[in-house]
C-alpha positions as CSV (number, residue, x, y, z in Angstrom):
1,G,71.6,130.8,85.9
2,W,70.6,128.7,88.8
3,S,67.6,129.8,91.0
4,H,68.2,130.7,94.8
5,E,67.3,127.4,95.8
6,E,69.4,125.6,93.4
7,Y,72.4,128.2,94.0
8,L,71.9,127.7,98.0
9,A,71.4,123.5,97.6
10,A,75.0,123.7,95.7
11,V,76.9,125.9,98.5
12,L,75.4,123.7,101.4
13,S,76.6,120.7,99.6
14,R,79.8,121.7,99.0
15,E,80.0,123.1,102.6
16,V,78.9,119.6,104.2
17,S,81.4,118.1,101.7
18,E,84.2,119.9,102.8
19,R,83.6,119.7,106.6
20,E,83.4,115.9,106.1
21,A,86.7,115.9,104.6
22,S,88.2,118.2,107.4
23,G,86.8,116.4,110.0
24,A,88.2,113.2,108.4
25,A,91.8,114.8,108.0
26,T,91.4,115.8,111.8
27,R,90.6,112.2,112.9
28,I,93.2,110.7,110.7
29,K,96.2,113.3,111.9
30,A,95.1,112.7,115.9
31,A,95.3,108.8,115.1
32,R,98.9,108.9,115.0
33,F,99.6,106.6,112.4
34,P,103.2,106.0,111.5
35,A,102.4,106.0,107.8
36,H,99.5,107.1,105.2
37,K,98.5,103.4,104.0
38,D,95.3,102.4,102.0
39,L,93.7,99.1,102.4
40,E,93.7,98.6,98.9
41,E,97.3,99.1,98.6
42,F,98.1,95.6,100.4
43,N,99.9,93.4,98.6
44,F,98.5,89.8,99.3
45,D,101.2,88.1,97.1
46,H,103.5,89.1,99.8
47,Q,101.2,87.4,102.6
48,P,99.4,84.9,100.8
49,S,98.0,83.5,104.2
50,A,95.8,86.8,104.5
51,D,92.3,86.1,104.0
52,R,91.1,88.9,101.9
53,T,87.4,88.3,102.6
54,L,88.4,89.0,106.4
55,I,90.3,92.1,105.6
56,A,87.8,93.4,103.2
57,H,84.9,92.8,105.9
58,L,87.0,94.8,108.2
59,G,87.5,97.8,106.1
60,T,83.8,98.1,105.7
61,G,84.1,99.0,109.8
62,V,81.0,96.5,110.6
63,F,82.6,95.7,113.6
64,L,82.9,99.3,115.1
65,A,78.9,99.0,115.2
66,E,79.0,95.6,116.8
67,A,81.6,97.0,119.4
68,K,84.3,94.0,118.7
69,N,87.9,94.1,118.8
70,V,90.5,93.2,116.3
71,V,93.8,92.5,117.0
72,L,96.8,91.9,114.5
73,L,99.4,89.4,115.4
74,G,102.3,88.0,114.0
75,P,105.9,88.6,113.2
76,P,107.5,91.3,112.3
77,G,107.1,92.2,108.4
78,T,104.0,90.6,107.7
79,G,101.6,93.7,106.9
80,K,99.9,94.4,110.6
81,T,100.7,97.6,110.5
82,H,99.4,98.2,107.0
83,L,96.3,96.6,107.6
84,A,95.8,98.4,110.8
85,V,96.8,101.9,109.1
86,G,93.9,100.9,106.3
87,I,91.2,99.5,108.4
88,G,92.1,103.0,110.7
89,I,91.9,105.5,107.8
90,K,88.4,103.9,106.8
91,A,87.1,103.9,110.1
92,A,88.2,107.6,110.3
93,K,87.1,108.6,107.2
94,A,83.2,107.0,108.1
95,G,83.2,109.4,111.1
96,H,84.8,107.4,113.8
97,R,87.9,108.6,116.0
98,V,90.7,106.3,115.7
99,L,93.7,105.8,117.9
100,F,96.9,103.7,117.0
101,D,99.8,102.8,118.7
102,S,102.1,99.5,118.7
103,A,101.6,96.5,121.3
104,T,104.9,97.8,123.0
105,G,103.2,101.4,122.9
106,W,99.7,99.9,124.3
107,V,101.9,98.0,127.1
108,A,103.5,101.1,128.3
109,R,100.4,103.3,128.2
110,L,98.7,100.7,130.5
111,Q,101.4,100.3,132.9
């Protein structure tokens, strides 16, 4: 019961959605994350020193538009990888190319 214009609009809308999802999935795969971790699943109870407001701000990706770097430092088991992956996945879904590696991996790459 749709008009030609309504049908075409629905088909094109679905195509755009599928392309965006496919592009995000491709960027996430290319980023080489060690695991899929969502930023919303980060447990702040296990890391009370983590600034919730700052983490939420990083999740918006504003730092990308400002061309600023984000470096997560700390001892093992503090959630750095979880946060980096969560922020990276949000960035990839927003259309940005992302590449993940550990500090050791980046040093080896730079050598």
